[in-house]
C-alpha positions in Angstrom: -20.6 -5.4 21.5 -20.4 -2.9 18.7 -17.7 0.0 18.4 -19.3 2.1 15.8 -18.2 5.7 17.1 -15.5 5.7 19.8 -13.6 8.5 21.4 -10.1 7.7 22.5 -8.6 10.3 24.9 -4.8 10.1 24.3 -3.4 12.9 26.5 -4.1 14.5 29.8 -1.8 17.7 29.1 -4.5 20.4 29.6 -2.4 23.0 31.2 -4.3 22.7 34.3 -3.3 21.8 38.0 -3.4 18.3 38.8 -6.5 18.8 40.7 -8.4 19.8 37.5 -7.0 17.1 35.3 -9.3 14.4 35.9 -12.5 16.6 36.1 -11.5 17.3 32.4 -11.3 13.8 31.6 -14.8 13.3 33.2 -16.2 16.1 31.1 -14.8 14.7 27.9 -16.4 11.3 28.6 -19.6 12.9 29.6 -19.6 15.1 26.4 -19.0 11.9 24.4 -21.8 10.2 25.9 -24.2 13.0 25.3 -22.9 13.4 21.7 -23.7 9.7 20.8 -20.3 8.1 20.9 -20.7 4.5 22.1 -17.3 3.9 23.6 -14.7 5.9 25.5 -11.1 4.6 25.4 -8.0 5.5 27.2 -4.3 4.5 26.1 -2.8 2.0 28.5 0.6 3.7 28.9 2.6 5.1 31.8 4.5 7.6 29.8 3.2 9.8 27.2 4.0 8.7 23.5 6.7 10.4 21.5 4.3 11.8 18.8 2.0 13.4 21.4 4.5 14.8 23.9 7.4 14.2 26.3 7.6 11.1 28.4 7.1 13.0 31.7 3.8 14.8 30.6 0.7 13.7 32.6 -0.4 10.0 32.0 -3.0 8.1 34.3 -3.1 4.6 34.8 -5.9 3.1 32.6 -7.8 0.8 34.5 -7.9 3.1 37.7 -9.1 5.8 35.4 -11.7 3.8 33.7 -13.1 2.5 37.0 -13.7 6.3 37.9 -15.2 7.0 34.6 -17.7 4.1 35.1 -19.2 5.9 38.0 -19.4 9.3 36.1 -21.1 7.8 32.8 -24.2 5.7 32.3 -24.2 4.3 28.6 -20.9 4.4 26.9 -18.7 1.2 26.7 -15.2 1.6 28.5 -12.1 0.3 27.1 -8.3 0.7 26.5 -6.9 1.0 23.0 -5.1 -1.1 23.9 -3.8 -2.9 27.0 -0.2 -3.8 26.7 -0.2 -7.3 27.5 3.4 -7.1 29.0 2.3 -4.9 31.8 0.1 -7.2 33.8 -0.1 -10.8 34.7 -2.9 -12.2 32.6 -5.0 -13.5 35.7 -4.8 -10.0 37.2 -5.9 -8.5 33.9 -8.9 -10.7 33.8 -9.8 -9.7 37.3 -9.3 -6.1 36.3 -11.6 -6.2 33.3 -14.3 -8.2 35.1 -14.2 -5.7 37.9 -14.4 -2.8 35.5 -17.5 -4.6 34.1 -19.2 -5.0 37.5 -18.5 -1.4 38.4 -20.0 -0.2 35.0 -22.8 -2.5 34.9 -21.7 -4.5 31.9 -19.9 -1.8 29.9 -16.3 -2.9 29.9 -14.5 -4.2 26.7 -10.9 -5.8 26.9 -8.6 -4.2 24.6 -5.3 -5.8 24.4 -2.1 -6.0 22.3 1.4 -7.3 22.6 3.0 -4.1 23.9 5.6 -2.0 22.0 6.7 1.1 23.9 10.3 0.1 24.8 11.3 3.0 26.8 8.5 2.3 29.4 9.5 -1.4 29.9 13.2 -0.3 30.1 12.6 2.5 32.8 10.0 0.9 34.8 11.3 -2.5 34.9 9.0 -4.7 32.6 10.5 -7.3 30.4 10.3 -6.3 27.0 11.7 -9.4 25.3 11.8 -9.9 21.5 8.9 -9.3 19.2 8.3 -13.0 18.8 8.2 -13.5 22.5 5.7 -10.7 23.0 3.2 -12.4 20.7 4.0 -15.6 22.5 3.1 -14.2 25.7 -0.1 -12.5 24.2 -1.3 -15.8 22.9 -0.6 -17.5 26.2 -2.4 -14.7 28.0 -5.4 -15.0 25.8 -5.7 -18.6 26.7 -6.0 -17.6 30.4 -8.0 -14.5 30.1 -10.8 -15.5 27.8 -11.9 -18.7 29.7 -11.7 -16.6 33.0 -14.0 -14.0 31.5 -16.6 -16.7 30.6 -16.5 -18.1 34.4 -14.3 -20.9 33.6 -11.5 -22.2 36.0 -8.5 -22.5 33.6 -5.3 -24.6 34.5 -2.6 -23.4 32.3 1.1 -24.0 32.1 2.9 -22.3 29.4 6.2 -20.9 28.7 5.6 -17.6 30.1 2.4 -17.9 32.4 0.6 -20.4 34.6 -2.7 -20.9 36.4 -4.2 -23.5 38.6 -8.0 -23.7 38.6 -8.1 -19.8 38.4 -11.4 -18.4 40.0 -12.7 -15.1 38.7 -15.8 -13.9 40.6 -17.8 -11.8 40.7 -18.6 -11.4 37.0 -21.5 -9.2 35.6 -21.7 -11.0 32.3 -20.9 -14.4 30.9 -19.1 -12.7 28.0 -17.0 -9.6 28.0 -16.0 -8.6 24.5 -12.3 -8.9 23.6 -10.7 -6.4 21.0 -7.2 -6.7 19.6 -5.4 -3.7 18.2 -2.8 -3.7 15.5 -2.0 -4.0 12.0 0.3 -7.1 11.8 -1.1 -9.5 9.2 0.3 -12.8 10.4 0.4 -12.6 14.3 -2.2 -9.8 15.3 -4.7 -10.9 12.7 -4.3 -14.5 13.4 -4.9 -14.1 17.1 -7.8 -11.9 16.5 -9.4 -14.5 14.1 -9.0 -17.1 16.9 -9.8 -15.2 20.1 -11.5 -11.6 19.5 -14.8 -10.1 18.9 -13.3 -7.0 17.5 -10.2 -5.9 15.8 -9.0 -2.1 15.9 -6.9 -2.0 12.6 -4.0 0.3 13.5 -2.8 1.3 9.9 -2.6 4.2 7.6 -6.0 4.7 5.9 -4.7 3.9 2.5 -3.7 0.3 3.8 -7.3 -0.6 5.1 -8.6 -2.3 1.8 -5.6 -4.7 1.8 -5.8 -5.4 5.7 -9.3 -6.3 5.4 -8.7 -8.7 2.7 -5.9 -10.2 4.7 -8.2 -10.3 7.7 -10.8 -12.2 5.8 -8.2 -14.7 4.8 -7.1 -15.3 8.4 -10.7 -16.0 9.4 -11.4 -18.4 6.4 -8.0 -20.3 7.4 -9.7 -21.4 10.6 -13.2 -21.6 9.3 -14.5 -18.3 10.9 -17.0 -16.2 9.4 -15.4 -12.8 8.9 -18.8 -11.2 9.5 -18.4 -12.3 13.1 -15.4 -10.2 13.7 -16.0 -6.6 13.9 -13.5 -4.0 12.8 -12.8 -0.3 13.5 -9.8 2.0 13.0 -8.3 4.8 15.0 -7.9 8.1 13.4 -6.6 11.5 14.8 -9.0 14.3 13.8 -7.9 18.0 13.5 -10.7 20.6 12.8 -10.0 23.7 10.9 -8.9 25.7 13.8 -6.7 23.2 15.4 -2.7 23.3 15.3 -1.7 20.7 12.8 1.6 19.5 14.2 0.4 16.3 15.9 -1.9 15.5 12.9 0.8 16.1 10.5 3.0 13.8 12.6 0.3 11.1 12.5 0.4 11.4 8.6 -1.8 8.6 7.1 -3.6 8.1 10.4 -5.0 11.7 10.5 -7.9 13.4 8.9 -8.2 17.3 8.9 -10.6 19.9 7.7 -14.0 21.1 8.5 -16.7 18.7 10.2 -18.1 18.0 7.0 -14.7 17.5 5.2 -13.7 15.0 7.9 -17.0 13.3 7.9 -16.7 12.7 4.0 -13.2 11.6 4.1 -14.1 9.0 6.8 -17.0 7.8 4.9 -15.1 7.3 1.7 -11.9 5.9 2.8 -12.8 4.0 6.0 -16.5 3.0 6.1 -17.1 2.7 2.5 -14.2 0.2 2.2 -15.8 -2.2 4.7 -14.5 -1.0 8.2 -17.3 -1.3 10.5 -16.6 1.8 12.8 -14.1 4.5 13.7 -12.4 5.6 16.8 -11.1 9.3 16.8 -8.9 11.1 19.1 -8.5 15.0 19.2 -4.9 15.6 20.7 -4.5 18.8 18.8 -7.5 20.3 20.7 -6.2 19.4 24.1 -9.6 19.5 25.9 -11.8 22.2 24.4 -15.6 22.0 25.4 -17.7 21.5 22.3 -15.3 19.9 20.0 -16.3 16.4 20.9 -20.0 17.2 20.2 -19.1 18.9 17.0 -17.1 15.6 15.8 -19.9 13.5 17.1 -22.7 15.4 15.3 -20.8 15.1 12.1 -19.8 11.4 12.2 -22.8 9.7 13.9 -25.1 9.8 11.0 -22.4 7.7 9.2 -22.3 4.9 11.4 -25.8 4.6 12.6 -25.4 5.4 16.3 
């Protein structure tokens, strides 16, 4: 697995009738594929996030949408950034991701995190629990999901979850990559070192050098070669002619300017400090045909895609 240049689609508010909404999502995924992006990612949320819009703005369920995108694309990897572990039983999630892998002929990545959006949990009836408990759940879930992705039949009895010789067939591959997302140095980085193939470091750009150093420490603590854990970060990109409200709200996780200026800043502040790849989103542009291609052309030479 390699995520060198990913496109995250974070919103579905295109000002179109519902019948035209998913065709616009397909068009973005296909444009990203043609522009050289290697991965297309959706958020795993049921409500729109506060920085991006109002809770009742359009939001598609991630795995249903990714399954449909699998039939409309041929090359790009497909993932969430990232699945909220609290929303699904881990054995069900293992089944969903292996099904996506079958449907996409081996292009699925399991992006996963502890979950954080309290309003969704409160209004939809998901247990939110404490910060510590959510990470307890995530670690238990990984002890079920990872073996199931490998075709093992785990029996597990924990504080939060249990399985009994859990079967997961069919599987397209013997290994589906696991990506954790987050910036927590103790819990998220520790779990990534133990269980993940990839970590999307969700922090302000200025924090990346320190976070990479801490990640190397977490790997060394368990005897893992840090080079075996790939990294990326998520950035909001706003090109010159885009409204800047969302980009400004994203602050240290946004890059704005001309395509060349955006590429230069990402090279200097992300790739040159040791991050392996970058995932970008373009919420200020809504869906404007051609913008994904422009960004892809500017960034592709930097990441070797």
